[in-house]
DRENVOVEX-86814 format. One record per atom (N, C-alpha, C, CB): x, y, z. Coordinates in steps of 0.02 Angstrom, whole numbers, padded with zeros to 5 digits, always signed. Glycine has a CB too. Example, Ala and Ser with C-alpha at 12.3 -4.5 7.8 and 13.67 -1.06 7.14 Angstrom:
BEGIN
+00660-00284+00390
+00615-00225+00390
+00660-00165+00390
+00565-00224+00452
+00642-00112+00354
+00684-00053+00357
+00645+00002+00394
+00704-00030+00286
This chain:
BEGIN
+00042-00059+00000
+00000+00000+00000
+00044+00062+00000
-00048+00000+00061
+00033+00106-00047
+00070+00168-00051
+00043+00218+00000
+00066+00198-00122
+00088+00249+00036
+00069+00301+00085
+00061+00367+00048
+00122+00307+00142
+00009+00405+00067
-00007+00467+00032
-00016+00525+00081
-00071+00458-00010
+00013+00582+00063
+00009+00642+00104
-00007+00703+00061
+00074+00653+00144
-00044+00749+00089
-00054+00815+00059
-00007+00864+00094
-00128+00838+00064
+00026+00907+00056
+00068+00960+00084
+00040+01026+00057
+00144+00950+00065
+00016+01068+00102
-00019+01129+00082
+00027+01189+00075
-00074+01144+00131
+00019+01225+00019
+00058+01284+00005
+00013+01345+00003
+00096+01276-00062
+00034+01396+00041
+00000+01461+00040
+00053+01513+00023
-00035+01477+00109
+00033+01566-00010
+00082+01619-00025
+00117+01640+00040
+00047+01680-00058
+00184+01644+00036
+00223+01662+00094
+00246+01602+00135
+00185+01708+00137
+00240+01540+00108
+00263+01481+00144
+00339+01481+00149
+00238+01416+00110
+00365+01448+00200
+00438+01440+00208
+00460+01383+00161
+00458+01424+00283
+00500+01400+00113
+00519+01352+00061
+00552+01288+00088
+00565+01385+00012
+00599+01295+00133
+00634+01237+00160
+00585+01190+00196
+00690+01259+00208
+00537+01219+00232
+00489+01180+00270
+00437+01144+00227
+00454+01224+00320
+00431+01166+00165
+00386+01133+00118
+00423+01082+00075
+00351+01185+00073
+00479+01103+00047
+00513+01060-00001
+00552+01003+00032
+00559+01101-00043
+00576+01013+00093
+00612+00959+00127
+00566+00899+00139
+00640+00983+00194
+00507+00907+00170
+00465+00847+00179
+00441+00818+00112
+00405+00864+00221
+00427+00861+00063
+00406+00835-00002
+00462+00790-00031
+00390+00893-00051
+00523+00814-00028
+00580+00776-00054
+00592+00712-00013
+00642+00820-00053
+00599+00718+00052
+00616+00660+00094
+00562+00606+00090
+00627+00681+00167
+00499+00626+00094
+00445+00577+00093
+00441+00543+00025
+00377+00611+00109
+00454+00580-00029
+00456+00549-00095
+00516+00501-00100
+00460+00602-00150
+00572+00518-00070
+00630+00472-00069
+00611+00407-00033
+00690+00505-00033
+00566+00412+00016
+00544+00353+00054
+00490+00314+00016
+00518+00374+00122
+00471+00337-00043
+00422+00302-00084
+00350+00324-00073
+00427+00230-00070
+00341+00379-00037
+00273+00402-00025
+00248+00447-00082
+00271+00441+00041
+00183+00450-00088
+00150+00493-00136
+00132+00558-00100
+00085+00458-00167
+00170+00611-00114
+00159+00675-00081
+00133+00724-00134
+00224+00703-00048
+00074+00750-00123
+00044+00799-00169
+00051+00869-00140
-00030+00782-00184
+00081+00914-00178
+00084+00984-00159
+00018+01016-00178
+00144+01021-00193
-00015+01046-00129
-00083+01072-00138
-00083+01147-00127
-00133+01037-00089
-00103+01185-00178
-00108+01258-00172
-00175+01277-00141
-00100+01291-00240
-00173+01321-00091
-00236+01347-00064
-00255+01414-00096
-00230+01355+00013
-00213+01439-00142
-00221+01506-00169
-00268+01511-00229
-00155+01534-00188
-00287+01454-00257
-00328+01457-00318
-00286+01456-00381
-00371+01518-00318
-00220+01462-00374
-00173+01458-00430
-00123+01403-00415
-00136+01527-00441
-00100+01368-00467
-00053+01313-00455
+00017+01338-00436
-00048+01270-00517
+00036+01398-00458
+00100+01426-00438
+00091+01465-00373
+00130+01471-00495
+00131+01445-00324
+00128+01477-00258
+00198+01503-00242
+00102+01427-00202
+00202+01565-00218
+00266+01596-00206
+00282+01595-00131
+00267+01668-00232
+00342+01570-00116
+00364+01564-00047
+00385+01630-00017
+00421+01516-00043
+00402+01628+00047
+00420+01687+00086
+00483+01721+00059
+00430+01668+00158
+00524+01683+00023
+00587+01711-00003
+00586+01718-00079
+00645+01668+00018
+00525+01723-00106
+00516+01737-00177
+00525+01679-00224
+00562+01789-00196
+00527+01618-00198
+00536+01559-00241
+00468+01532-00261
+00578+01504-00205
+00452+01533-00326
+00388+01505-00347
+00391+01428-00352
+00368+01535-00416
+00338+01396-00330
+00333+01323-00332
+00268+01305-00366
+00337+01293-00260
+00272+01256-00411
+00213+01233-00447
+00181+01176-00408
+00232+01210-00520
+00121+01187-00385
+00084+01136-00347
+00057+01083-00394
+00026+01168-00306
+00046+01023-00367
+00018+00968-00405
-00057+00977-00416
+00030+00902-00370
-00089+01012-00370
-00162+01019-00373
-00185+01079-00332
-00197+00955-00347
-00248+01097-00341
-00280+01150-00302
-00317+01118-00243
-00327+01193-00346
-00328+01157-00191
-00360+01129-00132
-00430+01104-00145
-00362+01182-00078
-00465+01133-00194
-00533+01110-00209
-00533+01038-00236
-00566+01157-00260
-00474+01013-00258
-00468+00944-00283
-00449+00895-00228
-00416+00942-00338
-00433+00920-00168
-00410+00878-00113
-00469+00855-00071
-00358+00915-00070
-00465+00793-00049
-00516+00768-00002
-00483+00718+00044
-00576+00735-00040
-00501+00722+00108
-00474+00675+00157
-00516+00612+00155
-00473+00707+00229
-00484+00556+00140
-00519+00492+00138
-00473+00439+00167
-00540+00474+00064
-00498+00379+00172
-00461+00324+00203
-00394+00309+00169
-00504+00261+00204
-00387+00327+00105
-00324+00311+00071
-00271+00367+00078
-00338+00298-00002
-00285+00419+00117
-00236+00472+00129
-00212+00467+00200
-00265+00542+00114
-00147+00472+00210
-00117+00461+00276
-00105+00525+00316
-00053+00427+00267
-00112+00583+00285
-00103+00643+00326
-00094+00707+00287
-00046+00634+00369
-00087+00760+00327
-00082+00828+00302
-00018+00860+00330
-00144+00870+00321
+00017+00898+00288
+00078+00931+00308
+00069+01007+00297
+00140+00904+00268
+00086+01045+00350
+00079+01117+00348
+00145+01151+00362
+00026+01141+00399
+00178+01178+00310
+00239+01216+00322
+00222+01283+00355
+00278+01228+00256
+00272+01313+00386
+00261+01378+00417
+00283+01434+00372
+00298+01382+00483
+00314+01483+00402
+00333+01543+00366
+00278+01595+00374
+00346+01528+00292
+00299+01657+00366
+00250+01711+00369
+00255+01752+00306
+00261+01756+00432
+00198+01767+00275
+00130+01758+00300
+00099+01690+00282
+00087+01812+00274
+00140+01642+00262
+00113+01577+00241
+00068+01544+00292
+00169+01531+00225
+00091+01540+00355
+00051+01507+00407
-00014+01546+00419
+00091+01501+00472
-00010+01611+00418
-00071+01652+00427
-00120+01639+00369
-00054+01727+00431
-00094+01632+00309
-00136+01618+00251
-00168+01548+00257
-00096+01623+00186
-00130+01499+00282
-00158+01433+00293
-00215+01437+00344
-00104+01383+00317
-00203+01475+00398
-00253+01481+00452
-00318+01513+00426
-00225+01522+00509
-00313+01555+00376
-00372+01590+00350
-00411+01550+00298
-00350+01656+00319
-00386+01491+00279
-00419+01452+00226
-00476+01409+00254
-00367+01407+00192
-00536+01424+00233
-00594+01385+00254
-00591+01314+00227
-00660+01418+00230
-00563+01305+00167
-00557+01239+00138
-00508+01196+00178
-00534+01244+00065
-00452+01225+00198
-00404+01188+00239
-00434+01173+00307
-00339+01228+00247
-00471+01220+00335
-00503+01209+00399
-00549+01148+00396
-00544+01271+00420
-00588+01142+00343
-00633+01085+00335
-00594+01019+00330
-00677+01094+00273
-00538+01020+00293
-00497+00959+00287
-00465+00941+00354
-00443+00969+00233
-00442+00990+00391
-00412+00976+00457
-00464+00948+00505
-00382+01040+00487
-00524+00975+00504
-00577+00948+00547
-00592+00876+00530
-00641+00991+00540
-00596+00861+00466
-00610+00792+00445
-00551+00746+00465
-00622+00789+00368
-00490+00769+00453
-00431+00728+00469
-00425+00717+00544
-00368+00761+00443
-00444+00766+00585
-00435+00760+00657
-00478+00705+00687
-00451+00827+00691
-00529+00684+00652
-00572+00630+00676
-00550+00561+00652
-00643+00642+00655
-00490+00558+00623
-00464+00495+00596
-00395+00482+00625
-00461+00497+00518
-00362+00431+00600
-00293+00417+00621
-00242+00453+00578
-00280+00342+00620
-00264+00495+00532
-00219+00531+00487
-00170+00574+00527
-00259+00575+00438
-00108+00578+00503
-00059+00622+00534
-00075+00694+00518
+00012+00604+00511
-00064+00737+00567
-00069+00809+00557
-00001+00836+00576
-00128+00842+00600
+00035+00862+00526
+00105+00882+00535
+00112+00956+00521
+00151+00841+00489
+00142+00993+00567
+00149+01065+00559
+00216+01087+00588
+00091+01104+00593
+00244+01139+00559
+00310+01163+00580
+00311+01239+00583
+00365+01137+00531
+00357+01266+00623
+00370+01337+00628
+00311+01373+00658
+00388+01366+00559
+00281+01420+00622
+00224+01458+00647
+00159+01419+00641
+00219+01524+00611
+00156+01369+00598
+00093+01334+00584
+00062+01299+00645
+00104+01283+00530
+00100+01268+00690
+00066+01238+00748
+00028+01291+00789
+00117+01203+00793
+00060+01348+00802
+00029+01399+00843
-00027+01437+00807
+00081+01449+00866
-00017+01451+00743
-00066+01493+00707
-00121+01453+00673
-00030+01533+00655
-00108+01390+00656
-00158+01350+00621
-00189+01297+00667
-00127+01316+00559
-00148+01256+00698
-00175+01200+00738
-00204+01222+00805
-00120+01150+00750
-00170+01266+00842
-00194+01285+00908
-00264+01316+00907
-00146+01333+00940
-00277+01365+00863
-00344+01395+00863
-00400+01346+00846
-00346+01453+00815
-00384+01292+00814
-00434+01241+00795
-00440+01187+00849
-00416+01209+00728
-00404+01195+00904
-00407+01147+00959
-00369+01082+00947
-00477+01131+00974
-00328+01080+00895
-00293+01018+00876
-00232+01003+00919
-00273+01021+00804
-00213+01050+00963
-00156+01038+01007
-00176+01027+01079
-00108+01097+01003
-00241+01029+01093
-00265+01021+01162
-00243+00954+01190
-00342+01026+01164
-00210+00957+01248
-00188+00897+01283
-00129+00862+01249
-00244+00850+01288
-00098+00893+01200
-00042+00862+01164
+00022+00902+01175
-00057+00858+01088
+00078+00866+01179
+00143+00898+01178
+00156+00921+01107
+00200+00850+01205
+00187+00980+01099
+00199+01008+01033
+00255+01060+01037
+00135+01039+01003
+00280+01081+00980
+00330+01133+00976
+00315+01179+00917
+00401+01103+00970
+00352+01234+00913
+00344+01281+00857
+00404+01328+00857
+00276+01322+00863
+00403+01376+00812
+00457+01426+00808
+00461+01464+00875
+00445+01476+00749
+00521+01475+00901
+00528+01509+00966
+00490+01576+00969
+00602+01521+00981
+00449+01582+01019
+00408+01643+01029
+00338+01637+01003
+00442+01700+00996
+00327+01594+00952
+00260+01587+00923
+00212+01551+00971
+00263+01548+00858
+00240+01513+01020
+00197+01478+01068
+00152+01526+01106
+00239+01438+01118
+00172+01589+01111
+00132+01641+01145
+00067+01655+01107
+00172+01705+01152
+00064+01635+01044
+00004+01646+01003
-00045+01588+01008
+00024+01656+00930
-00028+01536+01047
-00066+01473+01046
-00120+01468+01100
-00019+01417+01054
-00133+01522+01136
-00185+01520+01187
-00170+01468+01240
-00252+01506+01156
-00222+01430+01260
-00215+01380+01313
-00167+01324+01295
-00283+01350+01329
-00155+01312+01231
-00110+01259+01210
-00038+01272+01231
-00113+01250+01135
-00022+01333+01251
+00046+01349+01272
+00067+01306+01332
+00052+01424+01291
+00019+01281+01370
+00034+01240+01429
+00068+01174+01411
-00031+01225+01468
+00057+01148+01351
+00087+01084+01331
+00144+01093+01280
+00033+01039+01302
+00164+01156+01268
+00219+01170+01222
+00285+01145+01251
+00224+01245+01208
+00328+01119+01207
+00393+01094+01227
+00449+01130+01189
+00398+01017+01215
+00503+01145+01224
+00561+01176+01194
+00605+01121+01164
+00601+01219+01246
+00580+01089+01111
+00614+01034+01078
+00613+01046+01003
+00582+00966+01095
+00659+01014+00967
+00664+01023+00894
+00605+00992+00857
+00729+00994+00869
+00586+00932+00876
+00530+00896+00845
+00492+00861+00901
+00555+00845+00790
+00426+00864+00898
+00384+00831+00948
+00329+00791+00912
+00352+00883+00998
+00324+00727+00930
+00270+00685+00904
+00227+00665+00963
+00298+00622+00866
+00162+00677+00959
+00115+00658+01011
+00053+00630+00976
+00097+00719+01058
+00045+00565+00979
-00011+00534+00943
-00003+00544+00869
-00079+00562+00967
-00055+00570+00837
-00052+00581+00764
-00030+00651+00745
-00120+00566+00734
-00006+00691+00793
+00017+00759+00778
+00093+00761+00785
-00017+00811+00827
+00126+00786+00732
+00199+00793+00731
+00215+00866+00716
+00232+00744+00679
+00252+00898+00762
+00268+00968+00753
+00344+00978+00755
+00235+01011+00807
+00366+01032+00722
+00437+01049+00719
+00447+01123+00731
+00467+01028+00653
+00510+01142+00746
+00525+01211+00765
+00530+01259+00706
+00590+01212+00802
+00570+01241+00654
+00584+01290+00602
+00619+01257+00543
+00628+01347+00631
+00641+01299+00496
+00674+01274+00436
+00735+01230+00454
+00697+01332+00392
+00771+01247+00506
+00830+01209+00527
+00814+01140+00554
+00866+01248+00579
+00751+01127+00569
+00731+01061+00593
+00690+01023+00541
+00691+01067+00658
+00683+01051+00482
+00640+01020+00430
+00661+00949+00413
+00642+01063+00367
+00725+00935+00412
+00748+00868+00397
+00728+00819+00451
+00823+00867+00388
+00741+00836+00514
+00722+00793+00571
+00647+00782+00574
+00748+00823+00637
+00610+00836+00563
+00536+00833+00563
+00512+00786+00508
+00506+00904+00553
+00540+00792+00449
+00521+00749+00393
+00536+00676+00407
+00557+00771+00329
+00594+00663+00437
+00614+00594+00454
+00566+00566+00506
+00687+00592+00479
+00543+00607+00553
+00496+00584+00604
+00429+00564+00571
+00484+00639+00658
+00408+00601+00521
+00347+00584+00484
+00356+00516+00450
+00329+00639+00432
+00413+00507+00418
+00428+00443+00385
+00428+00386+00436
+00496+00446+00348
+00460+00397+00493
+00463+00346+00545
+00393+00326+00567
+00504+00371+00604
+00350+00375+00577
+00282+00361+00601
+00243+00320+00550
+00245+00427+00615
+00252+00334+00485
+00213+00300+00433
+00245+00236+00406
+00201+00347+00377
+00311+00236+00400
+00345+00181+00367
+00395+00143+00411
+00382+00207+00307
+00404+00166+00472
+00448+00131+00518
+00518+00161+00523
+00453+00060+00499
+00552+00143+00577
+00618+00170+00592
+00670+00152+00540
+00641+00146+00660
+00666+00092+00513
+00717+00071+00464
+00715+00115+00402
+00705-00003+00444
+00656+00129+00377
+00650+00173+00318
+00672+00244+00335
+00578+00173+00291
+00653+00268+00394
+00672+00335+00415
+00748+00342+00419
+00640+00352+00483
+00781+00293+00448
+00854+00294+00454
+00886+00292+00385
+00880+00235+00497
+00858+00251+00341
+00885+00245+00273
+00883+00313+00236
+00845+00192+00233
+00827+00348+00241
+00821+00413+00209
+00868+00463+00242
+00747+00439+00212
+00870+00464+00308
+00915+00511+00343
+00987+00500+00323
+00907+00503+00420
+01008+00437+00319
+01077+00422+00298
+01089+00442+00226
+01092+00347+00308
+01039+00432+00182
+01049+00447+00111
+01062+00521+00098
+00989+00424+00072
+01037+00564+00142
+01047+00637+00134
+01098+00663+00184
+00980+00674+00143
+01132+00617+00220
+01183+00634+00270
+01154+00679+00325
+01242+00669+00237
+01092+00666+00345
+01061+00708+00396
+01094+00700+00464
+00987+00690+00403
+01114+00639+00482
+01145+00630+00548
+01217+00609+00539
+01107+00576+00589
């Protein structure tokens, strides 16, 4: 069975936090679809790098054959993700399943926390952004990557590789995660 993930792109996304998991998960044999929430297939990152998405968000649906959702951070990318009603609906549907919900940098605090997806879970985010997470700040951890149940969070672009490997480990096992990490000389 092929593992499948959606990775959502909003204008102003952090390029490293989007392209690293897309690359690493594809190296692990997963089907990762880049999904634009902007209505256009070309989405421009926070540092002016345009990326061509595989599909638009209106084409995405959470179903039993999809294993999870990935939300890169960056500003205003994370704020744009948080404002998307279509993404909100997909997150609500995914939260009632075993699907992974993966977010990094500003996205845990700005996207997941306001939707109640971090309640009672250990999590991390970009330093200082935890102050934006309301009551969820109580379970915030000063760690590079945190996995709690089906939620995997990371700190920033500098942890994108470790965060991506943790996603692979959760879905495909430690052996595959180590193989990918070694192939890119991560550790």
